[in-house]
Biopython code that builds the backbone (N, CA, C, O; Angstrom):
import numpy as np
from Bio.PDB.StructureBuilder import StructureBuilder

atoms = [
    (1, "MET", "N", (-13.290, 79.317, 32.783)),
    (1, "MET", "CA", (-13.870, 78.492, 32.909)),
    (1, "MET", "C", (-14.214, 78.563, 34.021)),
    (1, "MET", "O", (-13.235, 78.270, 34.707)),
    (2, "VAL", "N", (-15.669, 78.948, 35.091)),
    (2, "VAL", "CA", (-16.012, 78.696, 36.077)),
    (2, "VAL", "C", (-17.133, 77.475, 36.418)),
    (2, "VAL", "O", (-18.317, 77.503, 36.085)),
    (3, "VAL", "N", (-16.582, 76.600, 37.024)),
    (3, "VAL", "CA", (-17.711, 75.838, 37.068)),
    (3, "VAL", "C", (-18.056, 75.972, 38.454)),
    (3, "VAL", "O", (-17.257, 75.702, 39.351)),
    (4, "LYS", "N", (-19.862, 76.605, 38.763)),
    (4, "LYS", "CA", (-20.643, 76.511, 39.315)),
    (4, "LYS", "C", (-21.404, 74.547, 39.574)),
    (4, "LYS", "O", (-22.084, 73.782, 38.889)),
    (5, "LYS", "N", (-20.599, 74.496, 41.272)),
    (5, "LYS", "CA", (-20.948, 73.259, 42.306)),
    (5, "LYS", "C", (-21.826, 74.074, 43.246)),
    (5, "LYS", "O", (-21.526, 75.213, 43.605)),
    (6, "LYS", "N", (-22.683, 73.573, 43.540)),
    (6, "LYS", "CA", (-23.273, 73.371, 45.227)),
    (6, "LYS", "C", (-22.385, 73.074, 46.016)),
    (6, "LYS", "O", (-21.703, 72.074, 45.790)),
    (7, "GLY", "N", (-22.140, 73.933, 47.243)),
    (7, "GLY", "CA", (-21.614, 73.341, 48.471)),
    (7, "GLY", "C", (-20.180, 73.341, 48.104)),
    (7, "GLY", "O", (-19.597, 72.502, 48.791)),
    (8, "ILE", "N", (-19.254, 74.053, 47.159)),
    (8, "ILE", "CA", (-17.428, 74.004, 46.774)),
    (8, "ILE", "C", (-17.585, 75.221, 48.345)),
    (8, "ILE", "O", (-17.433, 74.847, 49.507)),
    (9, "VAL", "N", (-17.928, 76.716, 47.889)),
    (9, "VAL", "CA", (-17.864, 77.615, 48.392)),
    (9, "VAL", "C", (-18.470, 77.729, 49.382)),
    (9, "VAL", "O", (-19.175, 76.720, 49.401)),
    (10, "PRO", "N", (-18.776, 78.561, 50.650)),
    (10, "PRO", "CA", (-18.983, 78.657, 51.789)),
    (10, "PRO", "C", (-20.192, 80.012, 51.171)),
    (10, "PRO", "O", (-20.050, 80.751, 50.197)),
    (11, "LYS", "N", (-21.091, 79.960, 51.949)),
    (11, "LYS", "CA", (-22.105, 81.009, 51.024)),
    (11, "LYS", "C", (-22.264, 82.579, 52.012)),
    (11, "LYS", "O", (-23.255, 83.310, 51.988)),
    (12, "TRP", "N", (-21.470, 82.721, 52.527)),
    (12, "TRP", "CA", (-21.206, 83.821, 53.350)),
    (12, "TRP", "C", (-20.119, 84.326, 52.833)),
    (12, "TRP", "O", (-19.921, 85.384, 53.430)),
    (13, "ILE", "N", (-18.820, 84.050, 51.586)),
    (13, "ILE", "CA", (-17.324, 84.118, 50.496)),
    (13, "ILE", "C", (-18.742, 84.633, 49.798)),
    (13, "ILE", "O", (-19.394, 85.657, 50.005)),
    (14, "LYS", "N", (-18.988, 83.397, 48.790)),
    (14, "LYS", "CA", (-20.158, 83.620, 47.969)),
    (14, "LYS", "C", (-21.001, 84.609, 47.978)),
    (14, "LYS", "O", (-21.311, 84.772, 46.798)),
    (15, "LYS", "N", (-21.644, 85.492, 48.732)),
    (15, "LYS", "CA", (-22.720, 86.773, 48.846)),
    (15, "LYS", "C", (-21.875, 87.779, 49.137)),
    (15, "LYS", "O", (-22.126, 88.983, 49.103)),
    (16, "THR", "N", (-20.368, 86.987, 49.563)),
    (16, "THR", "CA", (-19.214, 88.584, 49.878)),
    (16, "THR", "C", (-18.756, 89.069, 48.643)),
    (16, "THR", "O", (-18.957, 90.106, 48.010)),
    (17, "ASP", "N", (-18.038, 87.975, 48.447)),
    (17, "ASP", "CA", (-17.391, 88.431, 47.481)),
    (17, "ASP", "C", (-17.520, 87.651, 46.477)),
    (17, "ASP", "O", (-17.135, 86.511, 46.739)),
    (18, "ILE", "N", (-17.994, 87.826, 45.183)),
    (18, "ILE", "CA", (-18.396, 86.866, 44.109)),
    (18, "ILE", "C", (-17.400, 86.417, 43.044)),
    (18, "ILE", "O", (-17.441, 85.443, 42.292)),
    (19, "LYS", "N", (-16.316, 87.574, 43.207)),
    (19, "LYS", "CA", (-15.232, 87.360, 41.848)),
    (19, "LYS", "C", (-14.179, 86.908, 42.066)),
    (19, "LYS", "O", (-13.323, 86.506, 41.278)),
    (20, "LYS", "N", (-14.194, 86.988, 44.071)),
    (20, "LYS", "CA", (-12.971, 85.977, 44.422)),
    (20, "LYS", "C", (-14.065, 84.535, 44.736)),
    (20, "LYS", "O", (-13.342, 83.940, 45.534)),
    (21, "THR", "N", (-15.125, 83.790, 44.616)),
    (21, "THR", "CA", (-15.550, 83.203, 44.782)),
    (21, "THR", "C", (-15.200, 82.017, 43.527)),
    (21, "THR", "O", (-14.948, 80.814, 43.595)),
    (22, "GLU", "N", (-15.353, 83.287, 41.993)),
    (22, "GLU", "CA", (-14.923, 82.545, 41.482)),
    (22, "GLU", "C", (-13.948, 82.883, 41.190)),
    (22, "GLU", "O", (-14.182, 82.887, 39.981)),
    (23, "GLU", "N", (-12.776, 83.260, 41.267)),
    (23, "GLU", "CA", (-10.968, 82.869, 41.015)),
    (23, "GLU", "C", (-10.783, 81.985, 42.264)),
    (23, "GLU", "O", (-9.656, 81.513, 42.109)),
    (24, "LEU", "N", (-11.059, 81.724, 42.898)),
    (24, "LEU", "CA", (-10.989, 80.683, 44.031)),
    (24, "LEU", "C", (-11.085, 79.072, 43.711)),
    (24, "LEU", "O", (-10.259, 78.180, 43.902)),
    (25, "THR", "N", (-12.650, 79.032, 43.049)),
    (25, "THR", "CA", (-13.262, 77.734, 42.708)),
    (25, "THR", "C", (-12.790, 77.200, 40.958)),
    (25, "THR", "O", (-13.116, 76.100, 40.511)),
    (26, "GLU", "N", (-12.025, 78.183, 40.209)),
    (26, "GLU", "CA", (-11.443, 77.579, 39.253)),
    (26, "GLU", "C", (-10.337, 77.359, 39.400)),
    (26, "GLU", "O", (-9.938, 76.386, 38.758)),
    (27, "LYS", "N", (-9.359, 78.045, 40.215)),
    (27, "LYS", "CA", (-7.948, 77.402, 41.004)),
    (27, "LYS", "C", (-8.349, 76.023, 41.258)),
    (27, "LYS", "O", (-7.792, 75.139, 40.606)),
    (28, "LEU", "N", (-9.470, 75.642, 42.340)),
    (28, "LEU", "CA", (-9.408, 74.584, 43.005)),
    (28, "LEU", "C", (-10.099, 73.545, 41.300)),
    (28, "LEU", "O", (-10.613, 72.437, 41.453)),
    (29, "HIS", "N", (-10.007, 73.954, 40.387)),
    (29, "HIS", "CA", (-10.695, 72.591, 39.156)),
    (29, "HIS", "C", (-9.821, 72.918, 38.665)),
    (29, "HIS", "O", (-9.622, 72.105, 37.762)),
    (30, "GLN", "N", (-8.794, 73.938, 38.654)),
    (30, "GLN", "CA", (-7.616, 73.605, 37.619)),
    (30, "GLN", "C", (-6.810, 72.488, 38.697)),
    (30, "GLN", "O", (-6.128, 71.572, 38.237)),
    (31, "TRP", "N", (-6.938, 72.640, 39.764)),
    (31, "TRP", "CA", (-5.143, 72.146, 40.862)),
    (31, "TRP", "C", (-5.871, 70.390, 40.970)),
    (31, "TRP", "O", (-5.323, 69.457, 41.557)),
    (32, "ARG", "N", (-7.221, 70.322, 40.225)),
    (32, "ARG", "CA", (-7.519, 68.938, 40.509)),
    (32, "ARG", "C", (-7.244, 68.711, 39.676)),
    (32, "ARG", "O", (-6.440, 67.789, 39.813)),
    (33, "GLU", "N", (-7.464, 69.139, 37.859)),
    (33, "GLU", "CA", (-6.564, 68.939, 37.040)),
    (33, "GLU", "C", (-5.748, 68.464, 36.993)),
    (33, "GLU", "O", (-5.614, 67.488, 36.255)),
    (34, "LYS", "N", (-4.915, 68.872, 37.672)),
    (34, "LYS", "CA", (-3.608, 68.982, 37.123)),
    (34, "LYS", "C", (-2.991, 67.615, 38.303)),
    (34, "LYS", "O", (-2.521, 66.626, 37.740)),
    (35, "VAL", "N", (-3.012, 67.614, 39.576)),
    (35, "VAL", "CA", (-3.301, 66.654, 39.913)),
    (35, "VAL", "C", (-4.271, 64.820, 40.230)),
    (35, "VAL", "O", (-4.443, 64.101, 41.214)),
    (36, "GLY", "N", (-4.585, 64.772, 39.047)),
    (36, "GLY", "CA", (-5.348, 64.241, 38.767)),
    (36, "GLY", "C", (-6.565, 63.260, 40.229)),
    (36, "GLY", "O", (-6.883, 62.140, 40.630)),
    (37, "ALA", "N", (-6.836, 65.018, 40.512)),
    (37, "ALA", "CA", (-7.687, 64.371, 42.176)),
    (37, "ALA", "C", (-9.506, 63.828, 41.662)),
    (37, "ALA", "O", (-10.498, 64.539, 41.503)),
    (38, "LYS", "N", (-9.422, 63.013, 41.585)),
    (38, "LYS", "CA", (-11.666, 62.308, 41.598)),
    (38, "LYS", "C", (-11.735, 63.147, 42.683)),
    (38, "LYS", "O", (-10.945, 63.596, 43.514)),
    (39, "MET", "N", (-13.548, 63.273, 42.303)),
    (39, "MET", "CA", (-14.213, 63.742, 43.463)),
    (39, "MET", "C", (-14.740, 62.366, 43.669)),
    (39, "MET", "O", (-14.876, 61.428, 42.883)),
    (40, "MET", "N", (-15.106, 62.550, 45.465)),
    (40, "MET", "CA", (-15.363, 61.587, 45.747)),
    (40, "MET", "C", (-16.952, 61.247, 45.115)),
    (40, "MET", "O", (-17.781, 61.890, 44.472)),
    (41, "GLU", "N", (-16.836, 59.374, 45.883)),
    (41, "GLU", "CA", (-18.448, 59.100, 45.079)),
    (41, "GLU", "C", (-19.337, 58.583, 46.317)),
    (41, "GLU", "O", (-19.025, 57.943, 47.321)),
    (42, "PRO", "N", (-20.687, 59.157, 45.819)),
    (42, "PRO", "CA", (-21.817, 58.576, 47.479)),
    (42, "PRO", "C", (-21.448, 57.072, 47.471)),
    (42, "PRO", "O", (-21.302, 56.306, 46.518)),
    (43, "ASN", "N", (-21.303, 56.805, 49.204)),
    (43, "ASN", "CA", (-21.102, 55.441, 49.598)),
    (43, "ASN", "C", (-22.246, 54.894, 49.618)),
    (43, "ASN", "O", (-23.244, 55.117, 50.302)),
    (44, "PRO", "N", (-21.952, 53.907, 48.539)),
    (44, "PRO", "CA", (-23.966, 52.782, 48.205)),
    (44, "PRO", "C", (-24.388, 52.215, 49.447)),
    (44, "PRO", "O", (-25.496, 51.717, 49.647)),
    (45, "ASP", "N", (-22.787, 52.383, 50.863)),
    (45, "ASP", "CA", (-23.884, 51.018, 52.056)),
    (45, "ASP", "C", (-24.670, 52.523, 52.899)),
    (45, "ASP", "O", (-25.557, 52.475, 53.751)),
    (46, "TYR", "N", (-24.050, 53.696, 52.366)),
    (46, "TYR", "CA", (-24.760, 55.092, 53.711)),
    (46, "TYR", "C", (-26.272, 54.555, 53.824)),
    (46, "TYR", "O", (-26.719, 54.153, 52.749)),
    (47, "ASP", "N", (-27.200, 54.469, 54.995)),
    (47, "ASP", "CA", (-27.788, 54.596, 55.174)),
    (47, "ASP", "C", (-28.107, 55.787, 56.186)),
    (47, "ASP", "O", (-27.564, 55.834, 57.290)),
    (48, "PRO", "N", (-29.410, 57.159, 55.560)),
    (48, "PRO", "CA", (-29.498, 58.047, 56.915)),
    (48, "PRO", "C", (-30.501, 57.735, 58.089)),
    (48, "PRO", "O", (-30.995, 58.564, 58.854)),
    (49, "SER", "N", (-30.642, 56.772, 58.083)),
    (49, "SER", "CA", (-31.775, 56.280, 58.311)),
    (49, "SER", "C", (-31.341, 55.806, 60.289)),
    (49, "SER", "O", (-31.850, 56.019, 61.389)),
    (50, "VAL", "N", (-30.092, 55.067, 59.720)),
    (50, "VAL", "CA", (-29.455, 54.273, 60.630)),
    (50, "VAL", "C", (-28.610, 55.412, 61.279)),
    (50, "VAL", "O", (-27.713, 55.846, 60.555)),
    (51, "LYS", "N", (-28.768, 56.117, 62.830)),
    (51, "LYS", "CA", (-27.614, 56.430, 63.295)),
    (51, "LYS", "C", (-26.565, 56.105, 64.665)),
    (51, "LYS", "O", (-26.733, 55.175, 65.454)),
    (52, "ALA", "N", (-25.567, 57.021, 64.713)),
    (52, "ALA", "CA", (-24.245, 56.161, 64.534)),
    (52, "ALA", "C", (-23.916, 55.631, 65.864)),
    (52, "ALA", "O", (-22.997, 54.826, 66.010)),
    (53, "TYR", "N", (-24.625, 56.050, 66.823)),
    (53, "TYR", "CA", (-24.869, 54.760, 68.032)),
    (53, "TYR", "C", (-25.189, 53.754, 67.582)),
    (53, "TYR", "O", (-24.334, 52.873, 67.497)),
    (54, "GLU", "N", (-26.776, 53.459, 67.042)),
    (54, "GLU", "CA", (-27.318, 51.959, 66.823)),
    (54, "GLU", "C", (-26.006, 51.290, 65.895)),
    (54, "GLU", "O", (-25.630, 50.172, 66.246)),
    (55, "PHE", "N", (-25.469, 51.793, 64.995)),
    (55, "PHE", "CA", (-24.344, 51.025, 64.088)),
    (55, "PHE", "C", (-23.317, 50.860, 64.571)),
    (55, "PHE", "O", (-22.823, 50.166, 63.682)),
    (56, "TYR", "N", (-22.493, 50.953, 65.371)),
    (56, "TYR", "CA", (-21.802, 51.167, 66.504)),
    (56, "TYR", "C", (-21.826, 50.012, 67.462)),
    (56, "TYR", "O", (-20.872, 49.385, 67.923)),
    (57, "LYS", "N", (-23.416, 49.825, 67.715)),
    (57, "LYS", "CA", (-23.651, 49.052, 69.251)),
    (57, "LYS", "C", (-23.427, 47.840, 68.713)),
    (57, "LYS", "O", (-22.877, 46.913, 69.308)),
    (58, "TYR", "N", (-23.997, 47.800, 67.164)),
    (58, "TYR", "CA", (-24.440, 46.246, 66.876)),
    (58, "TYR", "C", (-22.785, 45.216, 65.578)),
    (58, "TYR", "O", (-22.392, 44.067, 65.378)),
    (59, "LYS", "N", (-22.536, 46.231, 65.243)),
    (59, "LYS", "CA", (-20.890, 46.299, 64.544)),
    (59, "LYS", "C", (-20.369, 45.522, 65.024)),
    (59, "LYS", "O", (-19.983, 44.605, 64.299)),
    (60, "ASN", "N", (-20.043, 45.448, 66.630)),
    (60, "ASN", "CA", (-18.892, 44.296, 66.812)),
    (60, "ASN", "C", (-20.006, 42.898, 67.116)),
    (60, "ASN", "O", (-19.546, 41.774, 67.316)),
]
sb = StructureBuilder()
sb.init_structure("model")
sb.init_model(0)
sb.init_chain("A")
sb.init_seg("    ")
for serial, (resi, resn, name, xyz) in enumerate(atoms, 1):
    if name == "N":
        sb.init_residue(resn, " ", resi, " ")
    sb.init_atom(name, np.array(xyz, "f"), 0.0, 1.0, " ", f" {name:<3s}", serial, name[0])
structure = sb.get_structure()
């Protein structure tokens, strides 16, 4: 079972070696399942309109 998810493997690898991409993606998913690794969840506090320098200027 190969789970195809956007952004897991760099585009240049996908284009040059599709079988290797599928193999590595499968290994990654097996490892995640084996160790109980969870996928990151979106940060509910993230606001893309706030620039880093603005955030740190007002944080203190």
